[in-house]
N, C-alpha and C positions, 0 to 999 in steps of 0.2 A: 759426974763424968759424962752422963748422957747429954747434958746441956752443952758441954764443950765440944763433943763430937757433932752434935746437931749444928752448932755455930760454925764449926770447921767445914761441915758438909755444905752449908749454905754459902760460905765463902768460896769453896771450890766450884760450886754450881754457878755462882755469879761470875767467877773468873772464866770458866769455860764458856759461858754465854757471851761475855764481853769479847773474849778471844775469837769465838766463832763469828760474831758480828763483825769484828775487825777484818778477819780473813775473808769473809763473804763479800764485804763491801769492796775491799781492795781487789779481789779477784773479778768482781763485777766491772770495776773500772778498767782493769787490764783487758778483759774480754771486749769491752766497747772500744778501747783504743786499738786493739788488733782488728776488729771489724772495720774501723775507719781506715786503717792501713791497707787492708785487703780491698776495700772499696776504692781507695785512691789508686791502688795498683791496677785495678780494672780500667779506670779512666786512662791511666798512662798507657796501658796495652792498646786500648782502642784508638787513642790519639796517635800512637806509633803506627798502628795498622793504616790509619788514614794517611799519615805522613808518607808511608812507604808506597801508597797507591797514587799519590799525587804526581810524581814524575811521569808515570805512564799516561795519565790524563793530560798533563801539560804537553808531552811529546806528541800525543795524538792531535791536540788542538793546534800545536805549532805548525804541523804540516798544512793546515788549512788557513791559518791566520798568522802568518809569519810577521806581519807588520804590527802586531799587538805586543811588542817587546815589553812595554811597561808593566803589563799584568804578570808576565812571566817573572820579571824581576821582583815584583811585589810578593808573589807566591814564594819565591826562593828566600826572600828576606823573612817572611813570616814563618816559614819552616825552620829557618835557622834560629829565630827567636824562641820558637816553641821547643826546639831540641835543647837549647841552652837554659831553659827555665828550670828553676829549682823549687820555688815555693808555689803554693796554690794560686796566689795572686799573679805571679809571673806566667804560670801555665794558662790561667784564664785570659790574661792579656794576649799571649801568643795565640791561643785558640780563637779569640775574637778577631785578631788581625788576619789569621789564616782563613777564618770563616768569611770575612769580607772579601778577601782576594779570590777565594773560590767562587763566591757568588758572582763577582764580576767576570770571572772566567766563563761560568756557565751562561751568563747573559751574552757574552761575546760569541759563544758557541751557537746560540740561538740565531745569530746572523748568518750562519753558514749551513744551508740546507744539506749539502753533501756530507758535512761533518755530522749533522744530526742523524743522518741515515746510516752512518758508519756503524757496523756491528760492534767493532772494537770500542768505539766511543760510547755506544749505548750500554755495553756490558760494564764498562768502567763507571759510567754514570749510575747505573743500578747498584753496583757494588759500593760506590761512594754513599749513595742514599741509605743503604743498609747499615753502613758503618756509622753514619750520622745518627741513625736511630739507636744503635748500640751505645754510642757516646752519650746520648740523651738519657738512656736507661741507667748507664753507669754513673752519670752525674747525679741523677736522682737518688740512686742507692747511696752514693757517697754523702750527699747532703743530708739524707735521712740518718745515716750512721753518725755523721758529725753532729747533728742535732741531738741525738740520743746521748752521745758522749759529752757534749757541752752541758746538757741538762744535768747529767749525773755528777759532773765535777763542780757544778755551780750550786747545787743544792746540798742540804744536809742529808746524810753524813759524808757524802763524797767530797764536799768542799774541805773537809778536814785532812784529806789525803793528798790533795793536789800539790801542795808545796813540797812535801816529802818525796813524792814520786817524780817531781820535775816535769809535770804535765801542763800544757797550755791548751786553751780552747782551740778547736779546729776552725779554720777559715772555710766558709762555704765557697763552692765553685759556682760563681755567678757569671752571667753573661751581661755585658754592659749594653746600654740602650742603643748605642750606635750600631751594634752588630744586629739588632733586630730590624733595622730599617732596610728597605730594598735598595740594592746598589744602583747607582746611576752611572751608566756608561755612555759616553758620547763619542761619536766618530767624526 
């Protein structure tokens, strides 16, 4: 009788250990997924903050550089693309397009000494620079959380749960090479 109870106890302990391992791994994946969602939400918040700030910057520059209509159209198009983006790739493409248009706008602003001296323009430019830093930090946090999540679901034992949970690897928020180049503005 003692042998049967001992065997039963071992089976129960093994079952509890396997069940605990299963629950722990699944909860770990869920936590990493939620961390990625939260990090992505922060990028979205900062992109929206910048997008809301841009019309004020554009209107300030318009008063000094009314003949630069092309750049204002480019900025409006880029904002619309970013606002309509749903995936990480679409957001990154919209971000890159807006980044390039803003760079050209700031290059144009350099051509107008009165504009550069405007307190309103300087305040907006400083706020924009701060927002760009926040976006960079949020992008780094998202990419770090996406990397942790991707590693967890691609390695054992996390890979055993991916299909059942309907999870896919996260895309990184990357900047394309053309956005890194300095803009060329010709008059």
